[in-house]
C-alpha positions in Angstrom: 45.0 27.8 21.2 48.5 28.0 20.0 51.1 25.8 21.7 54.4 24.1 20.9 53.8 20.4 20.5 57.1 19.3 18.9 60.0 17.5 20.6 63.6 16.8 19.8 62.6 13.7 17.8 60.8 16.0 15.5 64.0 18.0 15.0 65.8 15.0 13.6 63.9 15.5 10.4 66.1 18.7 10.0 69.3 17.7 11.8 69.8 14.1 12.7 72.9 14.4 14.8 71.8 17.1 17.2 72.4 15.0 20.3 76.1 14.6 19.3 76.4 18.4 19.5 75.3 18.7 23.1 77.6 20.3 25.7 78.9 17.6 28.1 76.9 19.0 31.0 73.6 19.2 29.1 71.1 16.3 28.6 69.0 17.9 25.9 68.1 21.1 24.1 65.1 22.0 26.3 66.3 25.4 27.4 66.7 26.4 23.7 63.1 25.2 23.1 61.8 27.5 25.8 63.4 30.5 24.3 62.3 29.5 20.8 58.7 29.1 22.0 58.7 32.5 23.7 60.2 34.1 20.6 57.5 32.7 18.3 54.6 33.4 20.6 55.8 37.0 21.1 56.1 37.6 17.4 52.7 36.3 16.6 51.1 38.1 19.6 51.9 41.4 17.9 49.2 40.7 15.3 47.0 37.9 16.7 45.2 36.8 19.8 47.1 33.5 20.4 44.0 31.8 21.8 42.4 32.1 18.3 45.3 30.4 16.5 45.7 26.7 15.9 42.0 25.8 16.2 41.3 22.3 17.4 38.7 19.9 16.2 37.7 17.5 18.9 37.4 13.7 18.4 36.7 12.9 22.0 36.1 14.9 25.2 37.3 13.7 28.6 35.0 13.1 31.5 33.7 9.6 30.6 36.0 6.7 31.7 36.3 3.8 29.3 36.5 0.2 30.5 35.7 -1.6 27.3 36.1 -1.1 23.5 34.9 2.3 22.3 34.3 3.2 18.7 34.5 7.0 18.2 32.1 9.1 16.2 33.3 10.6 12.9 34.1 14.3 13.0 34.6 16.4 9.9 37.9 18.4 9.5 37.7 21.4 7.2 41.3 22.6 7.3 43.7 19.7 6.9 44.8 19.3 10.5 47.4 16.5 10.6 48.5 16.2 14.2 46.7 14.2 16.8 46.9 15.3 20.4 45.8 13.1 23.3 45.7 14.9 26.7 43.8 14.9 30.0 44.9 11.3 30.3 43.8 9.2 33.2 44.9 5.6 32.8 45.1 2.8 35.3 46.6 -0.7 35.4 48.3 -1.0 32.0 49.0 0.7 28.7 46.1 1.3 26.3 46.1 1.4 22.5 44.2 4.1 20.6 43.6 4.0 16.9 43.1 7.0 14.7 40.9 6.3 11.6 40.0 8.4 8.6 37.1 8.4 6.1 36.0 10.3 3.0 32.2 9.5 3.5 31.9 9.1 7.3 30.9 5.5 6.8 34.0 3.5 5.7 36.9 4.2 8.0 40.5 3.2 7.6 43.3 2.9 10.1 45.8 5.8 10.0 48.0 5.1 13.0 48.0 3.8 16.5 49.3 5.3 19.7 49.9 3.7 23.1 49.2 5.6 26.3 50.9 4.5 29.5 49.9 4.9 33.1 52.4 7.8 33.4 51.4 9.7 30.3 49.7 13.1 30.6 49.9 14.1 26.9 51.0 12.4 23.7 51.0 13.7 20.2 52.1 12.7 16.7 51.9 13.8 13.1 50.2 11.7 10.4 50.3 12.0 6.6 47.0 10.7 5.3 44.5 13.5 4.9 40.8 12.5 5.2 37.6 14.5 5.4 36.4 12.7 8.6 38.3 11.3 11.5 37.5 9.2 14.7 39.5 7.7 17.6 38.9 4.2 18.8 40.0 2.7 22.1 40.8 -0.9 23.1 40.7 -1.3 26.8 41.2 -4.8 28.0 42.0 -4.2 31.7 41.4 -1.3 34.0 40.0 1.9 32.7 41.1 5.1 31.0 39.9 8.6 30.1 41.4 11.1 27.7 40.7 14.0 25.3 41.6 13.7 21.7 41.7 16.5 19.0 43.4 17.4 15.8 45.5 20.6 15.1 47.3 22.0 12.1 51.1 21.4 11.7 52.3 24.6 10.1 53.2 26.0 13.5 55.4 22.9 14.1 57.7 24.2 11.4 57.8 27.7 12.9 58.8 26.4 16.3 61.3 24.0 14.8 63.1 26.7 12.7 63.4 29.0 15.7 64.5 26.2 18.0 67.2 25.1 15.5 68.2 28.8 15.1 68.9 29.1 18.8 70.7 25.8 18.9 73.1 26.6 16.0 73.7 30.1 17.2 74.7 28.7 20.6 77.3 26.2 19.2 78.7 28.4 16.4 82.4 29.3 16.9 82.7 32.1 14.5 80.8 34.0 11.9 80.6 32.0 8.6 81.2 28.6 10.1 78.9 25.7 9.3 76.7 26.3 12.4 76.4 30.0 11.7 75.3 29.2 8.1 72.8 26.7 9.4 71.4 29.2 11.9 70.9 31.8 9.2 69.3 29.3 6.9 66.7 28.2 9.5 66.0 31.9 10.4 65.4 32.6 6.7 62.9 29.8 6.5 61.3 31.0 9.7 60.9 34.5 8.3 59.4 33.1 5.1 56.9 31.0 7.0 55.9 34.0 9.1 55.2 36.1 6.0 53.7 33.5 3.6 51.6 31.2 5.8 47.8 31.5 5.8 46.6 31.5 9.4 43.2 30.1 10.5 41.4 31.8 13.3 38.7 30.5 15.7 37.4 33.9 17.0 34.5 32.6 19.1 36.3 29.4 20.4 33.7 27.0 19.0 36.2 24.8 17.0 35.1 26.3 13.7 37.3 28.5 11.5 35.9 32.0 11.5 38.5 33.8 9.5 41.8 33.5 7.6 44.8 35.8 7.7 47.7 36.2 5.4 50.2 39.1 5.4 48.0 40.6 8.1 45.1 40.7 5.7 42.0 39.3 7.5 39.3 37.4 5.6 36.1 36.7 7.5 34.4 33.4 6.6 31.2 33.7 8.6 
């Protein structure tokens, strides 16, 4: 199901000094993020069922609390998903460290990255840059217990949301047409439009975690 998982740290890859451009009575750009998210969702909903976009592949389901080390089961990824999402977090006593691993043969696994979940976290997410065929999530629980759900999603929508978010930010702070912020806004909107047109979209029509069809330029290709 499509959702916006990026934050302002992600935007630093496009514009490092955004925090310096904030109005004095604003703490962040969250209101612009809301508008950008709505704009992207509305645009895509004209052609797609949003629940079918951004198919997840699950590495772990929540419902079984962990009180010791847990080595996950390898899961195959067929579409180069490169964002890990941890949600449905229930964590007591202290922070816990989770390790994402990848493998080409589902036998020999290698560390990709680690993430720490605290007792106050409800969802954490990060990109990674090492594509493998299989993935698993391992947990190291020394004290207390924790439970969580872990899954992978594709990152192409991150760019869509980022470009529209930045467009709204720079449109807000521009002083006049043609100034540096106006030009930045127009550039991000151009990239946004290009991504909307050129990106291949993967659809999970029956909500089973498997890709059922692809779509590009509103041309649908059924895979099964």
